[in-house]
N, CA and C of each residue as an Amber inpcrd file, in Angstrom:
protein
   297
   9.2020000 -21.3080000   1.9850000   8.8350000 -20.9970000   3.3440000
   7.3870000 -20.5120000   3.3540000   6.5990000 -21.0850000   4.2510000
   5.2260000 -20.6170000   4.4340000   5.2380000 -19.4540000   5.4180000
   4.4670000 -18.4260000   5.0800000   4.4190000 -17.2280000   5.9180000
   2.9600000 -16.8270000   6.0850000   2.5270000 -16.7380000   7.3350000
   1.1930000 -16.2410000   7.6440000   1.2580000 -14.7240000   7.6580000
   0.3960000 -14.0970000   6.8670000   0.3690000 -12.6400000   6.7560000
  -0.9890000 -12.1360000   7.2230000  -0.9710000 -11.2650000   8.2090000
  -2.1960000 -10.6970000   8.7630000  -2.1580000  -9.1860000   8.5770000
  -3.2200000  -8.6480000   7.9890000  -3.2730000  -7.1980000   7.8270000
  -3.6450000  -6.5460000   9.1480000  -3.1240000  -5.3470000   9.3330000
  -3.4300000  -4.5800000  10.5420000  -3.7630000  -3.1590000  10.1200000
  -5.0120000  -2.7180000  10.3480000  -5.3670000  -1.3460000   9.9740000
  -4.5550000  -0.3410000  10.7800000  -4.1470000   0.7160000  10.1220000
  -3.4130000   1.7890000  10.7960000  -4.3960000   2.8350000  11.3100000
  -3.9890000   3.6180000  12.2930000  -4.8820000   4.6710000  12.7970000
  -5.3870000   5.5520000  11.6590000  -6.6530000   5.8300000  11.6830000
  -7.2630000   6.6670000  10.6610000  -7.7790000   5.9090000   9.4560000
  -7.5280000   4.6080000   9.3990000  -8.0210000   3.8040000   8.2790000
  -9.5070000   3.5400000   8.4810000 -10.3060000   4.1710000   7.6730000
 -11.7520000   3.9830000   7.7390000 -12.2100000   3.2640000   6.4790000
 -13.4090000   2.7160000   6.5480000 -13.9670000   2.0360000   5.3870000
 -14.0410000   2.9880000   4.1940000 -14.3750000   4.2370000   4.4550000
 -14.4660000   5.2250000   3.3820000 -13.1120000   5.4510000   2.7050000
 -12.0250000   5.3600000   3.4600000 -10.6900000   5.5360000   2.8890000
 -10.2020000   4.2700000   2.1860000 -10.6540000   3.1100000   2.6620000
 -10.2140000   1.8300000   2.1010000 -10.9200000   1.5180000   0.7770000
 -12.2080000   1.7760000   0.7020000 -13.0060000   1.3740000  -0.4640000
 -12.4340000   1.8070000  -1.8100000 -11.9380000   3.0240000  -1.9740000
 -11.4120000   3.4120000  -3.2890000 -10.2130000   2.5730000  -3.7590000
  -9.5170000   1.9150000  -2.8340000  -8.3270000   1.1260000  -3.1680000
  -8.6250000  -0.3720000  -3.2730000  -9.8090000  -0.7840000  -2.8850000
 -10.0880000  -2.2080000  -2.7030000  -9.9910000  -3.0190000  -3.9940000
 -10.5170000  -2.5150000  -5.0910000 -10.4570000  -3.2880000  -6.3280000
  -9.0020000  -3.4830000  -6.7880000  -8.1940000  -2.4410000  -6.7030000
  -6.7780000  -2.5890000  -7.0520000  -6.0670000  -3.5380000  -6.0910000
  -6.4420000  -3.4900000  -4.8320000  -5.8500000  -4.3930000  -3.8310000
  -6.1220000  -5.8430000  -4.2090000  -7.3680000  -6.1350000  -4.5470000
  -7.7490000  -7.5040000  -4.9190000  -7.0030000  -7.9340000  -6.1860000
  -6.8430000  -7.0190000  -7.1380000  -6.0850000  -7.3410000  -8.3610000
  -4.6350000  -7.6980000  -8.0390000  -4.0170000  -6.9480000  -7.1430000
  -2.6330000  -7.2380000  -6.7650000  -2.5120000  -8.6070000  -6.0910000
  -3.4440000  -8.9060000  -5.2120000  -3.4050000 -10.2050000  -4.5230000
  -3.6690000 -11.3290000  -5.5220000  -4.5780000 -11.0980000  -6.4750000
  -4.8510000 -12.0980000  -7.5080000  -3.5830000 -12.3660000  -8.3330000
  -2.8510000 -11.3220000  -8.6710000  -1.6070000 -11.5000000  -9.4310000
  -0.5930000 -12.3040000  -8.6120000  -0.4940000 -12.0160000  -7.3200000
   0.4070000 -12.7800000  -6.4510000  -0.0320000 -14.2340000  -6.3620000
  -1.3300000 -14.4860000  -6.4120000  -1.8450000 -15.8630000  -6.4270000
  -1.4190000 -16.5550000  -7.7180000  -1.6070000 -15.8790000  -8.8480000
  -1.2310000 -16.4680000 -10.1330000   0.2770000 -16.7020000 -10.2300000
   1.0710000 -15.8870000  -9.5310000   2.5230000 -16.0440000  -9.5270000
   3.0120000 -17.0770000  -8.5180000   2.0860000 -17.7070000  -7.7940000
   2.4590000 -18.7610000  -6.8600000   2.9150000 -18.2770000  -5.5030000
   2.7410000 -16.9990000  -5.2140000   3.1490000 -16.4700000  -3.9120000
   2.0290000 -16.6440000  -2.8980000   0.8230000 -16.2440000  -3.2560000
  -0.3310000 -16.4430000  -2.3700000  -0.8170000 -17.8770000  -2.5490000
  -0.8370000 -18.6350000  -1.4690000  -1.2940000 -20.0320000  -1.5090000
  -2.7140000 -20.1780000  -0.9920000  -3.0360000 -19.4050000   0.0420000
  -4.3750000 -19.4490000   0.6380000  -4.7180000 -18.0430000   1.0980000
  -6.0120000 -17.7200000   1.0580000  -6.4660000 -16.4310000   1.5720000
  -7.8310000 -16.6270000   2.2150000  -8.0070000 -15.9960000   3.3500000
  -9.2350000 -16.1310000   4.1260000  -9.7140000 -14.7610000   4.5780000
 -11.0150000 -14.6060000   4.6780000 -11.6000000 -13.4260000   5.2900000
 -11.5870000 -13.6300000   6.7950000 -11.1140000 -12.6370000   7.5190000
 -11.0940000 -12.7470000   8.9770000 -12.5150000 -12.6950000   9.5140000
 -12.7750000 -13.4440000  10.5470000 -14.0970000 -13.4820000  11.1610000
 -14.1820000 -12.6080000  12.4070000 -13.0310000 -12.1450000  12.9180000
 -13.0330000 -11.3200000  14.1290000 -13.1460000  -9.8250000  13.8250000
 -12.7950000  -9.4320000  12.5930000 -12.8640000  -8.0360000  12.1760000
 -12.6810000  -8.0090000  10.6660000 -12.8520000  -6.8320000  10.0700000
 -12.5830000  -6.7050000   8.6420000 -11.1120000  -6.9740000   8.3800000
 -10.8390000  -7.7020000   7.3410000  -9.4530000  -7.9690000   6.9790000
  -9.2850000  -9.3710000   6.4530000  -8.0300000  -9.7190000   6.1880000
  -7.7130000 -11.0200000   5.6130000  -6.5360000 -11.6600000   6.3390000
  -6.4600000 -12.9630000   6.1850000  -5.2980000 -13.7540000   6.5830000
  -4.8480000 -14.4800000   5.3260000  -3.5720000 -14.3340000   4.9930000
  -3.0480000 -14.9010000   3.7540000  -1.8550000 -15.7860000   4.0910000
  -1.8060000 -16.9450000   3.4510000  -0.6330000 -17.8070000   3.5290000
   0.1910000 -17.5630000   2.2730000   1.4070000 -17.0820000   2.4570000
   2.3430000 -16.8570000   1.3570000   3.3030000 -18.0400000   1.2710000
   3.8000000 -18.2910000   0.1000000   4.9070000 -19.2220000  -0.1160000
   6.0200000 -18.4000000  -0.7490000   7.0370000 -18.0870000   0.0570000
   8.1380000 -17.2330000  -0.3920000   9.4650000 -17.8330000   0.0500000
  10.5230000 -17.3520000  -0.5670000  11.8590000 -17.7970000  -0.1780000
  12.2690000 -17.2140000   1.1680000  11.6790000 -16.0530000   1.5220000
  12.0850000 -15.3930000   2.7630000  11.0140000 -14.4040000   3.2170000
  11.1570000 -13.9500000   4.4520000  10.2950000 -12.8910000   4.9750000
  10.4750000 -11.6270000   4.1430000  11.6870000 -11.3520000   3.7180000
  11.9720000 -10.1600000   2.9100000  11.1540000 -10.1950000   1.6200000
  11.0970000 -11.3460000   0.9610000  10.3050000 -11.4610000  -0.2630000
   8.8270000 -11.1960000   0.0190000   8.3100000 -11.7190000   1.1130000
   6.9050000 -11.4780000   1.4760000   6.6740000  -9.9920000   1.7310000
   7.5660000  -9.3630000   2.4720000   7.4090000  -7.9360000   2.7770000
   7.5220000  -7.0830000   1.5160000   8.4040000  -7.4610000   0.6060000
   8.5220000  -6.7390000  -0.6600000   7.2350000  -6.8550000  -1.4680000
   6.6220000  -8.0260000  -1.4550000   5.3630000  -8.2190000  -2.1710000
   4.2770000  -7.3440000  -1.5680000   4.1880000  -7.3160000  -0.2450000
   3.1660000  -6.5120000   0.4110000   3.4160000  -5.0110000   0.2760000
   4.6630000  -4.6080000   0.1590000   4.9620000  -3.1760000   0.0590000
   4.3100000  -2.5430000  -1.1620000   4.0190000  -3.3470000  -2.1710000
   3.4270000  -2.8470000  -3.4080000   1.8980000  -2.8210000  -3.3840000
   1.2930000  -3.3280000  -2.3230000  -0.1760000  -3.3520000  -2.2660000
  -0.7290000  -1.9360000  -2.1070000  -1.8130000  -1.6290000  -2.8100000
  -2.3880000  -0.2810000  -2.7430000  -2.7310000   0.1930000  -1.3310000
  -3.2670000  -0.6830000  -0.4950000  -3.6310000  -0.2560000   0.8620000
  -2.4010000   0.0160000   1.7240000  -1.3160000  -0.7030000   1.4680000
  -0.0620000  -0.4420000   2.1760000   0.5260000   0.8790000   1.6860000
   0.5770000   1.0600000   0.3610000   1.1140000   2.3030000  -0.2070000
   0.3200000   3.5240000   0.2490000  -0.9990000   3.3440000   0.4500000
  -1.8490000   4.4550000   0.8930000  -1.7210000   4.7200000   2.3900000
  -0.9640000   3.8860000   3.0950000  -0.7810000   4.0790000   4.5320000
  -1.9970000   3.7000000   5.3500000  -2.7950000   2.7570000   4.8360000
  -4.0200000   2.3520000   5.5320000  -3.8620000   1.0530000   6.3100000
  -2.9350000   0.1910000   5.8860000  -2.6960000  -1.0620000   6.6020000
  -1.2060000  -1.3490000   6.6800000  -0.8670000  -2.1710000   7.6420000
   0.4510000  -2.7980000   7.7310000   0.2120000  -4.2980000   7.7070000
   1.2650000  -5.0370000   7.4620000   1.1480000  -6.4860000   7.4070000
   2.0790000  -7.0990000   8.4450000   1.5290000  -7.9470000   9.2940000
   2.3470000  -8.7390000  10.2050000   2.6940000 -10.0370000   9.4880000
   3.9700000 -10.3970000   9.4710000   4.4150000 -11.6160000   8.8120000
   4.9430000 -12.5900000   9.8640000   4.4460000 -13.8060000   9.7960000
   4.8080000 -14.8290000  10.7780000   5.2980000 -16.0560000  10.0200000
   6.6140000 -16.3700000  10.0940000   7.1170000 -17.5540000   9.4110000
   6.5810000 -18.8160000  10.0890000   6.2220000 -19.7970000   9.2680000
   5.6620000 -21.0470000   9.7680000   6.5670000 -22.2150000   9.3930000
   6.5670000 -23.2330000  10.2280000   7.3360000 -24.4430000   9.9460000
   6.5490000 -25.6590000  10.3670000   7.1280000 -26.8380000  10.1590000
   6.4270000 -28.0680000  10.5210000   6.1800000 -28.1370000  12.0330000
   5.0900000 -28.7660000  12.3930000   4.7320000 -28.9500000  13.7980000
   5.4520000 -30.1920000  14.3170000   6.6100000 -29.9810000  14.9060000
   7.4640000 -31.0970000  15.3200000   6.9580000 -31.8790000  16.5360000
   6.1260000 -31.3090000  17.4190000   5.6630000 -32.1070000  18.5590000
   4.8800000 -33.3720000  18.1790000   4.4960000 -33.5330000  16.8940000
   3.8640000 -34.7930000  16.4920000   4.7450000 -35.9810000  16.8840000
   6.0590000 -35.7720000  16.8660000   6.9880000 -36.8550000  17.1640000
   6.7730000 -37.4260000  18.5620000   6.2190000 -36.6370000  19.4640000
   5.9530000 -37.1320000  20.8200000   4.9720000 -38.2970000  20.7930000
   4.1100000 -38.3580000  19.7970000   3.1460000 -39.4460000  19.6810000
   3.8330000 -40.7940000  19.4920000   5.0270000 -40.7860000  18.9560000
   5.7060000 -42.0260000  18.6090000   6.8360000 -42.3870000  19.5620000
   7.1620000 -41.5110000  20.5150000   8.2640000 -41.7720000  21.4300000
   8.0190000 -43.0030000  22.2970000   6.8160000 -43.1460000  22.8370000
   6.5580000 -44.2920000  23.7260000   6.5310000 -45.6010000  22.9390000
   6.1660000 -45.5510000  21.6900000   6.1530000 -46.7610000  20.8720000
   7.5530000 -47.2420000  20.5570000   8.5210000 -46.3170000  20.5190000
   9.8970000 -46.6810000  20.1810000  10.6660000 -47.1860000  21.3970000
  10.1940000 -46.9150000  22.6010000  10.9430000 -47.3470000  23.7990000
  10.4140000 -48.6250000  24.3590000
């Protein structure tokens, strides 16, 4: 299952509080990448943060992976998880050809 994961800073999360955890955070995400959980990662352009595509068996597995991240453990961010599936409206392109 593909899962879009978006970080959300919690109240009181400042750059000064985040910086001490950042290197460990990147190491954890790198390990998840090597383990095949993180498939894609992007820097957000609207604000500081990341958007990550996970490949997990379930939302629970994704949330368990994120629960171990240093910034989550420090209470500085939360993660929104959005399950993704195939874009089925493509089939509308072929309906008129079949009739």
